[in-house]
PyMOL Python script that loads the backbone (N, CA, C, O; Angstrom):
from pymol import cmd

cmd.read_pdbstr("""\
ATOM      1  N   MET A   1     -25.270  -7.540 -66.899  1.00  0.00           N
ATOM      2  CA  MET A   1     -24.151  -7.130 -67.730  1.00  0.00           C
ATOM      3  C   MET A   1     -24.276  -5.654 -68.115  1.00  0.00           C
ATOM      4  O   MET A   1     -23.278  -4.934 -68.114  1.00  0.00           O
ATOM      5  N   TYR A   2     -25.474  -5.198 -68.441  1.00  0.00           N
ATOM      6  CA  TYR A   2     -25.640  -3.821 -68.887  1.00  0.00           C
ATOM      7  C   TYR A   2     -25.445  -2.812 -67.759  1.00  0.00           C
ATOM      8  O   TYR A   2     -25.147  -1.647 -68.022  1.00  0.00           O
ATOM      9  N   LEU A   3     -25.608  -3.240 -66.511  1.00  0.00           N
ATOM     10  CA  LEU A   3     -25.410  -2.324 -65.398  1.00  0.00           C
ATOM     11  C   LEU A   3     -23.966  -1.856 -65.299  1.00  0.00           C
ATOM     12  O   LEU A   3     -23.709  -0.775 -64.770  1.00  0.00           O
ATOM     13  N   THR A   4     -23.021  -2.642 -65.793  1.00  0.00           N
ATOM     14  CA  THR A   4     -21.620  -2.225 -65.760  1.00  0.00           C
ATOM     15  C   THR A   4     -21.353  -1.081 -66.732  1.00  0.00           C
ATOM     16  O   THR A   4     -20.378  -0.347 -66.575  1.00  0.00           O
ATOM     17  N   ASP A   5     -22.205  -0.930 -67.726  1.00  0.00           N
ATOM     18  CA  ASP A   5     -22.066   0.136 -68.721  1.00  0.00           C
ATOM     19  C   ASP A   5     -23.001   1.305 -68.459  1.00  0.00           C
ATOM     20  O   ASP A   5     -23.169   2.169 -69.320  1.00  0.00           O
ATOM     21  N   LEU A   6     -23.602   1.342 -67.295  1.00  0.00           N
ATOM     22  CA  LEU A   6     -24.625   2.324 -66.985  1.00  0.00           C
ATOM     23  C   LEU A   6     -24.186   3.759 -67.243  1.00  0.00           C
ATOM     24  O   LEU A   6     -24.991   4.576 -67.691  1.00  0.00           O
ATOM     25  N   MET A   7     -22.921   4.080 -66.969  1.00  0.00           N
ATOM     26  CA  MET A   7     -22.451   5.454 -67.117  1.00  0.00           C
ATOM     27  C   MET A   7     -21.927   5.771 -68.517  1.00  0.00           C
ATOM     28  O   MET A   7     -21.647   6.931 -68.817  1.00  0.00           O
ATOM     29  N   THR A   8     -21.791   4.779 -69.362  1.00  0.00           N
ATOM     30  CA  THR A   8     -21.255   5.039 -70.699  1.00  0.00           C
ATOM     31  C   THR A   8     -22.304   4.957 -71.802  1.00  0.00           C
ATOM     32  O   THR A   8     -22.151   5.605 -72.837  1.00  0.00           O
ATOM     33  N   ILE A   9     -23.355   4.185 -71.609  1.00  0.00           N
ATOM     34  CA  ILE A   9     -24.366   4.007 -72.656  1.00  0.00           C
ATOM     35  C   ILE A   9     -25.035   5.317 -73.054  1.00  0.00           C
ATOM     36  O   ILE A   9     -25.180   5.558 -74.252  1.00  0.00           O
ATOM     37  N   PRO A  10     -25.457   6.191 -72.118  1.00  0.00           N
ATOM     38  CA  PRO A  10     -26.101   7.443 -72.552  1.00  0.00           C
ATOM     39  C   PRO A  10     -25.212   8.294 -73.457  1.00  0.00           C
ATOM     40  O   PRO A  10     -25.701   8.920 -74.398  1.00  0.00           O
ATOM     41  N   VAL A  11     -23.933   8.318 -73.181  1.00  0.00           N
ATOM     42  CA  VAL A  11     -23.008   9.090 -74.018  1.00  0.00           C
ATOM     43  C   VAL A  11     -22.960   8.495 -75.417  1.00  0.00           C
ATOM     44  O   VAL A  11     -22.985   9.231 -76.404  1.00  0.00           O
ATOM     45  N   ASN A  12     -22.893   7.182 -75.513  1.00  0.00           N
ATOM     46  CA  ASN A  12     -22.851   6.539 -76.824  1.00  0.00           C
ATOM     47  C   ASN A  12     -24.146   6.771 -77.594  1.00  0.00           C
ATOM     48  O   ASN A  12     -24.114   7.043 -78.794  1.00  0.00           O
ATOM     49  N   LEU A  13     -25.268   6.666 -76.920  1.00  0.00           N
ATOM     50  CA  LEU A  13     -26.548   6.882 -77.590  1.00  0.00           C
ATOM     51  C   LEU A  13     -26.701   8.321 -78.067  1.00  0.00           C
ATOM     52  O   LEU A  13     -27.352   8.571 -79.081  1.00  0.00           O
ATOM     53  N   ALA A  14     -26.113   9.255 -77.353  1.00  0.00           N
ATOM     54  CA  ALA A  14     -26.182  10.662 -77.749  1.00  0.00           C
ATOM     55  C   ALA A  14     -25.205  10.998 -78.869  1.00  0.00           C
ATOM     56  O   ALA A  14     -25.273  12.088 -79.437  1.00  0.00           O
ATOM     57  N   GLY A  15     -24.304  10.089 -79.192  1.00  0.00           N
ATOM     58  CA  GLY A  15     -23.340  10.334 -80.252  1.00  0.00           C
ATOM     59  C   GLY A  15     -22.208  11.243 -79.844  1.00  0.00           C
ATOM     60  O   GLY A  15     -21.570  11.864 -80.695  1.00  0.00           O
ATOM     61  N   LEU A  16     -21.946  11.330 -78.544  1.00  0.00           N
ATOM     62  CA  LEU A  16     -20.873  12.193 -78.051  1.00  0.00           C
ATOM     63  C   LEU A  16     -19.573  11.407 -77.928  1.00  0.00           C
ATOM     64  O   LEU A  16     -19.587  10.238 -77.541  1.00  0.00           O
ATOM     65  N   PRO A  17     -18.449  12.043 -78.255  1.00  0.00           N
ATOM     66  CA  PRO A  17     -17.174  11.359 -78.059  1.00  0.00           C
ATOM     67  C   PRO A  17     -16.816  11.332 -76.572  1.00  0.00           C
ATOM     68  O   PRO A  17     -17.021  12.309 -75.851  1.00  0.00           O
ATOM     69  N   GLY A  18     -16.292  10.225 -76.141  1.00  0.00           N
ATOM     70  CA  GLY A  18     -15.864  10.095 -74.750  1.00  0.00           C
ATOM     71  C   GLY A  18     -14.689   9.143 -74.648  1.00  0.00           C
ATOM     72  O   GLY A  18     -14.453   8.318 -75.531  1.00  0.00           O
ATOM     73  N   LEU A  19     -13.964   9.275 -73.561  1.00  0.00           N
ATOM     74  CA  LEU A  19     -12.853   8.363 -73.298  1.00  0.00           C
ATOM     75  C   LEU A  19     -12.656   8.245 -71.797  1.00  0.00           C
ATOM     76  O   LEU A  19     -13.160   9.057 -71.021  1.00  0.00           O
ATOM     77  N   SER A  20     -11.925   7.234 -71.411  1.00  0.00           N
ATOM     78  CA  SER A  20     -11.668   6.993 -69.996  1.00  0.00           C
ATOM     79  C   SER A  20     -10.165   6.977 -69.766  1.00  0.00           C
ATOM     80  O   SER A  20      -9.408   6.384 -70.535  1.00  0.00           O
ATOM     81  N   LEU A  21      -9.752   7.639 -68.696  1.00  0.00           N
ATOM     82  CA  LEU A  21      -8.339   7.714 -68.331  1.00  0.00           C
ATOM     83  C   LEU A  21      -8.139   7.152 -66.934  1.00  0.00           C
ATOM     84  O   LEU A  21      -9.022   7.296 -66.089  1.00  0.00           O
ATOM     85  N   PRO A  22      -7.008   6.517 -66.667  1.00  0.00           N
ATOM     86  CA  PRO A  22      -6.735   6.097 -65.301  1.00  0.00           C
ATOM     87  C   PRO A  22      -6.497   7.317 -64.416  1.00  0.00           C
ATOM     88  O   PRO A  22      -5.816   8.263 -64.813  1.00  0.00           O
ATOM     89  N   CYS A  23      -7.075   7.283 -63.190  1.00  0.00           N
ATOM     90  CA  CYS A  23      -6.897   8.440 -62.305  1.00  0.00           C
ATOM     91  C   CYS A  23      -6.637   8.032 -60.856  1.00  0.00           C
ATOM     92  O   CYS A  23      -6.869   8.821 -59.940  1.00  0.00           O
ATOM     93  N   GLY A  24      -6.163   6.822 -60.648  1.00  0.00           N
ATOM     94  CA  GLY A  24      -5.812   6.404 -59.297  1.00  0.00           C
ATOM     95  C   GLY A  24      -6.323   5.020 -58.967  1.00  0.00           C
ATOM     96  O   GLY A  24      -6.694   4.245 -59.849  1.00  0.00           O
ATOM     97  N   PHE A  25      -6.335   4.721 -57.664  1.00  0.00           N
ATOM     98  CA  PHE A  25      -6.758   3.421 -57.173  1.00  0.00           C
ATOM     99  C   PHE A  25      -7.644   3.611 -55.951  1.00  0.00           C
ATOM    100  O   PHE A  25      -7.465   4.557 -55.184  1.00  0.00           O
ATOM    101  N   ASP A  26      -8.600   2.704 -55.777  1.00  0.00           N
ATOM    102  CA  ASP A  26      -9.449   2.791 -54.590  1.00  0.00           C
ATOM    103  C   ASP A  26      -8.753   2.124 -53.401  1.00  0.00           C
ATOM    104  O   ASP A  26      -7.606   1.691 -53.515  1.00  0.00           O
ATOM    105  N   ARG A  27      -9.437   2.042 -52.275  1.00  0.00           N
ATOM    106  CA  ARG A  27      -8.833   1.492 -51.050  1.00  0.00           C
ATOM    107  C   ARG A  27      -8.466   0.023 -51.172  1.00  0.00           C
ATOM    108  O   ARG A  27      -7.592  -0.465 -50.454  1.00  0.00           O
ATOM    109  N   GLN A  28      -9.127  -0.681 -52.075  1.00  0.00           N
ATOM    110  CA  GLN A  28      -8.811  -2.092 -52.298  1.00  0.00           C
ATOM    111  C   GLN A  28      -7.711  -2.274 -53.352  1.00  0.00           C
ATOM    112  O   GLN A  28      -7.332  -3.402 -53.669  1.00  0.00           O
ATOM    113  N   GLY A  29      -7.210  -1.179 -53.883  1.00  0.00           N
ATOM    114  CA  GLY A  29      -6.157  -1.252 -54.887  1.00  0.00           C
ATOM    115  C   GLY A  29      -6.657  -1.431 -56.307  1.00  0.00           C
ATOM    116  O   GLY A  29      -5.867  -1.679 -57.218  1.00  0.00           O
ATOM    117  N   LEU A  30      -7.965  -1.308 -56.507  1.00  0.00           N
ATOM    118  CA  LEU A  30      -8.516  -1.449 -57.858  1.00  0.00           C
ATOM    119  C   LEU A  30      -8.402  -0.119 -58.604  1.00  0.00           C
ATOM    120  O   LEU A  30      -8.536   0.945 -57.999  1.00  0.00           O
ATOM    121  N   PRO A  31      -8.156  -0.175 -59.902  1.00  0.00           N
ATOM    122  CA  PRO A  31      -7.999   1.057 -60.671  1.00  0.00           C
ATOM    123  C   PRO A  31      -9.314   1.842 -60.778  1.00  0.00           C
ATOM    124  O   PRO A  31     -10.398   1.261 -60.849  1.00  0.00           O
ATOM    125  N   VAL A  32      -9.192   3.161 -60.789  1.00  0.00           N
ATOM    126  CA  VAL A  32     -10.322   4.067 -60.941  1.00  0.00           C
ATOM    127  C   VAL A  32     -10.113   4.843 -62.233  1.00  0.00           C
ATOM    128  O   VAL A  32      -8.998   5.260 -62.545  1.00  0.00           O
ATOM    129  N   GLY A  33     -11.194   5.032 -62.980  1.00  0.00           N
ATOM    130  CA  GLY A  33     -11.102   5.756 -64.238  1.00  0.00           C
ATOM    131  C   GLY A  33     -11.834   7.080 -64.197  1.00  0.00           C
ATOM    132  O   GLY A  33     -12.807   7.248 -63.461  1.00  0.00           O
ATOM    133  N   LEU A  34     -11.356   8.011 -64.992  1.00  0.00           N
ATOM    134  CA  LEU A  34     -11.973   9.327 -65.166  1.00  0.00           C
ATOM    135  C   LEU A  34     -12.550   9.372 -66.571  1.00  0.00           C
ATOM    136  O   LEU A  34     -11.812   9.232 -67.547  1.00  0.00           O
ATOM    137  N   GLN A  35     -13.852   9.565 -66.687  1.00  0.00           N
ATOM    138  CA  GLN A  35     -14.485   9.624 -67.995  1.00  0.00           C
ATOM    139  C   GLN A  35     -14.590  11.073 -68.448  1.00  0.00           C
ATOM    140  O   GLN A  35     -15.120  11.918 -67.726  1.00  0.00           O
ATOM    141  N   LEU A  36     -14.087  11.357 -69.636  1.00  0.00           N
ATOM    142  CA  LEU A  36     -14.200  12.680 -70.239  1.00  0.00           C
ATOM    143  C   LEU A  36     -15.161  12.594 -71.421  1.00  0.00           C
ATOM    144  O   LEU A  36     -15.120  11.640 -72.198  1.00  0.00           O
ATOM    145  N   ILE A  37     -16.017  13.588 -71.545  1.00  0.00           N
ATOM    146  CA  ILE A  37     -17.009  13.628 -72.619  1.00  0.00           C
ATOM    147  C   ILE A  37     -16.930  14.995 -73.279  1.00  0.00           C
ATOM    148  O   ILE A  37     -16.793  16.013 -72.599  1.00  0.00           O
ATOM    149  N   ALA A  38     -17.015  15.017 -74.590  1.00  0.00           N
ATOM    150  CA  ALA A  38     -16.955  16.284 -75.325  1.00  0.00           C
ATOM    151  C   ALA A  38     -18.220  16.472 -76.152  1.00  0.00           C
ATOM    152  O   ALA A  38     -19.042  15.565 -76.280  1.00  0.00           O
ATOM    153  N   ASN A  39     -18.354  17.656 -76.701  1.00  0.00           N
ATOM    154  CA  ASN A  39     -19.462  17.938 -77.614  1.00  0.00           C
ATOM    155  C   ASN A  39     -19.264  17.189 -78.928  1.00  0.00           C
ATOM    156  O   ASN A  39     -18.177  16.682 -79.206  1.00  0.00           O
ATOM    157  N   VAL A  40     -20.295  17.125 -79.710  1.00  0.00           N
ATOM    158  CA  VAL A  40     -20.247  16.474 -81.016  1.00  0.00           C
ATOM    159  C   VAL A  40     -19.132  17.090 -81.860  1.00  0.00           C
ATOM    160  O   VAL A  40     -18.973  18.311 -81.895  1.00  0.00           O
ATOM    161  N   LEU A  41     -18.376  16.253 -82.526  1.00  0.00           N
ATOM    162  CA  LEU A  41     -17.290  16.640 -83.428  1.00  0.00           C
ATOM    163  C   LEU A  41     -16.132  17.354 -82.733  1.00  0.00           C
ATOM    164  O   LEU A  41     -15.364  18.061 -83.386  1.00  0.00           O
ATOM    165  N   GLN A  42     -16.000  17.181 -81.436  1.00  0.00           N
ATOM    166  CA  GLN A  42     -14.912  17.822 -80.694  1.00  0.00           C
ATOM    167  C   GLN A  42     -13.862  16.812 -80.234  1.00  0.00           C
ATOM    168  O   GLN A  42     -13.250  16.977 -79.178  1.00  0.00           O
ATOM    169  N   GLU A  43     -13.662  15.775 -81.030  1.00  0.00           N
ATOM    170  CA  GLU A  43     -12.665  14.774 -80.695  1.00  0.00           C
ATOM    171  C   GLU A  43     -11.264  15.358 -80.523  1.00  0.00           C
ATOM    172  O   GLU A  43     -10.561  14.961 -79.593  1.00  0.00           O
ATOM    173  N   PRO A  44     -10.829  16.282 -81.380  1.00  0.00           N
ATOM    174  CA  PRO A  44      -9.493  16.852 -81.185  1.00  0.00           C
ATOM    175  C   PRO A  44      -9.332  17.531 -79.821  1.00  0.00           C
ATOM    176  O   PRO A  44      -8.302  17.375 -79.165  1.00  0.00           O
ATOM    177  N   THR A  45     -10.347  18.282 -79.398  1.00  0.00           N
ATOM    178  CA  THR A  45     -10.285  18.937 -78.088  1.00  0.00           C
ATOM    179  C   THR A  45     -10.257  17.902 -76.974  1.00  0.00           C
ATOM    180  O   THR A  45      -9.491  18.039 -76.020  1.00  0.00           O
ATOM    181  N   LEU A  46     -11.077  16.877 -77.084  1.00  0.00           N
ATOM    182  CA  LEU A  46     -11.114  15.811 -76.090  1.00  0.00           C
ATOM    183  C   LEU A  46      -9.746  15.151 -75.950  1.00  0.00           C
ATOM    184  O   LEU A  46      -9.286  14.912 -74.834  1.00  0.00           O
ATOM    185  N   LEU A  47      -9.103  14.858 -77.059  1.00  0.00           N
ATOM    186  CA  LEU A  47      -7.784  14.226 -77.025  1.00  0.00           C
ATOM    187  C   LEU A  47      -6.721  15.171 -76.454  1.00  0.00           C
ATOM    188  O   LEU A  47      -5.805  14.722 -75.765  1.00  0.00           O
ATOM    189  N   GLN A  48      -6.833  16.454 -76.728  1.00  0.00           N
ATOM    190  CA  GLN A  48      -5.893  17.421 -76.159  1.00  0.00           C
ATOM    191  C   GLN A  48      -6.032  17.496 -74.641  1.00  0.00           C
ATOM    192  O   GLN A  48      -5.032  17.552 -73.926  1.00  0.00           O
ATOM    193  N   VAL A  49      -7.258  17.496 -74.156  1.00  0.00           N
ATOM    194  CA  VAL A  49      -7.489  17.526 -72.707  1.00  0.00           C
ATOM    195  C   VAL A  49      -6.960  16.244 -72.062  1.00  0.00           C
ATOM    196  O   VAL A  49      -6.321  16.294 -71.011  1.00  0.00           O
ATOM    197  N   ALA A  50      -7.223  15.114 -72.683  1.00  0.00           N
ATOM    198  CA  ALA A  50      -6.741  13.837 -72.147  1.00  0.00           C
ATOM    199  C   ALA A  50      -5.215  13.807 -72.104  1.00  0.00           C
ATOM    200  O   ALA A  50      -4.631  13.342 -71.126  1.00  0.00           O
ATOM    201  N   ARG A  51      -4.586  14.287 -73.134  1.00  0.00           N
ATOM    202  CA  ARG A  51      -3.117  14.308 -73.172  1.00  0.00           C
ATOM    203  C   ARG A  51      -2.566  15.246 -72.093  1.00  0.00           C
ATOM    204  O   ARG A  51      -1.578  14.921 -71.436  1.00  0.00           O
ATOM    205  N   ALA A  52      -3.192  16.389 -71.913  1.00  0.00           N
ATOM    206  CA  ALA A  52      -2.751  17.321 -70.868  1.00  0.00           C
ATOM    207  C   ALA A  52      -2.885  16.681 -69.484  1.00  0.00           C
ATOM    208  O   ALA A  52      -2.009  16.854 -68.636  1.00  0.00           O
ATOM    209  N   TYR A  53      -3.966  15.948 -69.252  1.00  0.00           N
ATOM    210  CA  TYR A  53      -4.156  15.258 -67.980  1.00  0.00           C
ATOM    211  C   TYR A  53      -3.059  14.210 -67.775  1.00  0.00           C
ATOM    212  O   TYR A  53      -2.492  14.104 -66.688  1.00  0.00           O
ATOM    213  N   GLU A  54      -2.763  13.441 -68.821  1.00  0.00           N
ATOM    214  CA  GLU A  54      -1.707  12.431 -68.706  1.00  0.00           C
ATOM    215  C   GLU A  54      -0.355  13.063 -68.402  1.00  0.00           C
ATOM    216  O   GLU A  54       0.420  12.520 -67.615  1.00  0.00           O
ATOM    217  N   ARG A  55      -0.070  14.192 -69.010  1.00  0.00           N
ATOM    218  CA  ARG A  55       1.208  14.875 -68.754  1.00  0.00           C
ATOM    219  C   ARG A  55       1.284  15.427 -67.328  1.00  0.00           C
ATOM    220  O   ARG A  55       2.368  15.509 -66.751  1.00  0.00           O
ATOM    221  N   ALA A  56       0.145  15.800 -66.767  1.00  0.00           N
ATOM    222  CA  ALA A  56       0.106  16.423 -65.449  1.00  0.00           C
ATOM    223  C   ALA A  56       0.013  15.414 -64.301  1.00  0.00           C
ATOM    224  O   ALA A  56       0.232  15.778 -63.146  1.00  0.00           O
ATOM    225  N   THR A  57      -0.305  14.163 -64.601  1.00  0.00           N
ATOM    226  CA  THR A  57      -0.473  13.149 -63.556  1.00  0.00           C
ATOM    227  C   THR A  57       0.330  11.897 -63.881  1.00  0.00           C
ATOM    228  O   THR A  57       0.671  11.668 -65.041  1.00  0.00           O
ATOM    229  N   PRO A  58       0.638  11.080 -62.871  1.00  0.00           N
ATOM    230  CA  PRO A  58       1.437   9.874 -63.103  1.00  0.00           C
ATOM    231  C   PRO A  58       0.613   8.608 -63.335  1.00  0.00           C
ATOM    232  O   PRO A  58       1.186   7.541 -63.555  1.00  0.00           O
ATOM    233  N   TRP A  59      -0.717   8.700 -63.292  1.00  0.00           N
ATOM    234  CA  TRP A  59      -1.542   7.499 -63.228  1.00  0.00           C
ATOM    235  C   TRP A  59      -1.437   6.584 -64.434  1.00  0.00           C
ATOM    236  O   TRP A  59      -1.538   5.367 -64.277  1.00  0.00           O
ATOM    237  N   HIS A  60      -1.241   7.111 -65.613  1.00  0.00           N
ATOM    238  CA  HIS A  60      -1.211   6.268 -66.813  1.00  0.00           C
ATOM    239  C   HIS A  60      -0.022   5.307 -66.824  1.00  0.00           C
ATOM    240  O   HIS A  60      -0.029   4.323 -67.563  1.00  0.00           O
ATOM    241  N   GLY A  61       0.987   5.582 -66.017  1.00  0.00           N
ATOM    242  CA  GLY A  61       2.162   4.700 -65.975  1.00  0.00           C
ATOM    243  C   GLY A  61       2.211   3.775 -64.774  1.00  0.00           C
ATOM    244  O   GLY A  61       3.189   3.052 -64.587  1.00  0.00           O
ATOM    245  N   ARG A  62       1.166   3.792 -63.959  1.00  0.00           N
ATOM    246  CA  ARG A  62       1.159   2.961 -62.749  1.00  0.00           C
ATOM    247  C   ARG A  62       0.219   1.778 -62.901  1.00  0.00           C
ATOM    248  O   ARG A  62      -0.698   1.788 -63.722  1.00  0.00           O
ATOM    249  N   GLN A  63       0.467   0.768 -62.097  1.00  0.00           N
ATOM    250  CA  GLN A  63      -0.404  -0.395 -62.069  1.00  0.00           C
ATOM    251  C   GLN A  63      -0.657  -0.790 -60.614  1.00  0.00           C
ATOM    252  O   GLN A  63       0.112  -0.417 -59.728  1.00  0.00           O
ATOM    253  N   PRO A  64      -1.719  -1.534 -60.367  1.00  0.00           N
ATOM    254  CA  PRO A  64      -2.007  -1.945 -58.988  1.00  0.00           C
ATOM    255  C   PRO A  64      -0.866  -2.761 -58.399  1.00  0.00           C
ATOM    256  O   PRO A  64      -0.165  -3.477 -59.114  1.00  0.00           O
ATOM    257  N   ASP A  65      -0.688  -2.644 -57.087  1.00  0.00           N
ATOM    258  CA  ASP A  65       0.382  -3.386 -56.397  1.00  0.00           C
ATOM    259  C   ASP A  65       0.257  -4.887 -56.619  1.00  0.00           C
ATOM    260  O   ASP A  65       1.268  -5.583 -56.708  1.00  0.00           O
ATOM    261  N   TRP A  66      -0.958  -5.390 -56.709  1.00  0.00           N
ATOM    262  CA  TRP A  66      -1.138  -6.835 -56.847  1.00  0.00           C
ATOM    263  C   TRP A  66      -0.713  -7.357 -58.213  1.00  0.00           C
ATOM    264  O   TRP A  66      -0.655  -8.572 -58.400  1.00  0.00           O
ATOM    265  N   LEU A  67      -0.418  -6.500 -59.160  1.00  0.00           N
ATOM    266  CA  LEU A  67       0.108  -6.929 -60.462  1.00  0.00           C
ATOM    267  C   LEU A  67       1.635  -6.974 -60.483  1.00  0.00           C
ATOM    268  O   LEU A  67       2.230  -7.551 -61.393  1.00  0.00           O
ATOM    269  N   SER A  68       2.256  -6.374 -59.497  1.00  0.00           N
ATOM    270  CA  SER A  68       3.722  -6.308 -59.467  1.00  0.00           C
ATOM    271  C   SER A  68       4.325  -7.616 -58.990  1.00  0.00           C
ATOM    272  O   SER A  68       5.547  -7.737 -58.903  1.00  0.00           O
TER     273      SER A  68
END
""", "prot")
cmd.dss("prot")
cmd.show_as("cartoon", "prot")
cmd.util.cbc("prot")
cmd.orient("prot")
């Protein structure tokens, strides 16, 4: 179970803010996420970057074909 969190646990232990955004689909149609990490107490900057990414890409409004 912990292996699924392998890429997120170090960020949490370090106390850094992070978030994940949808950024496409793999060849099997499964969603892929982009993890953004900021410095301590930089949550506002992190959210601004995430919002800019969402405005520049269509991924947040799409879903896998198998859900349609």
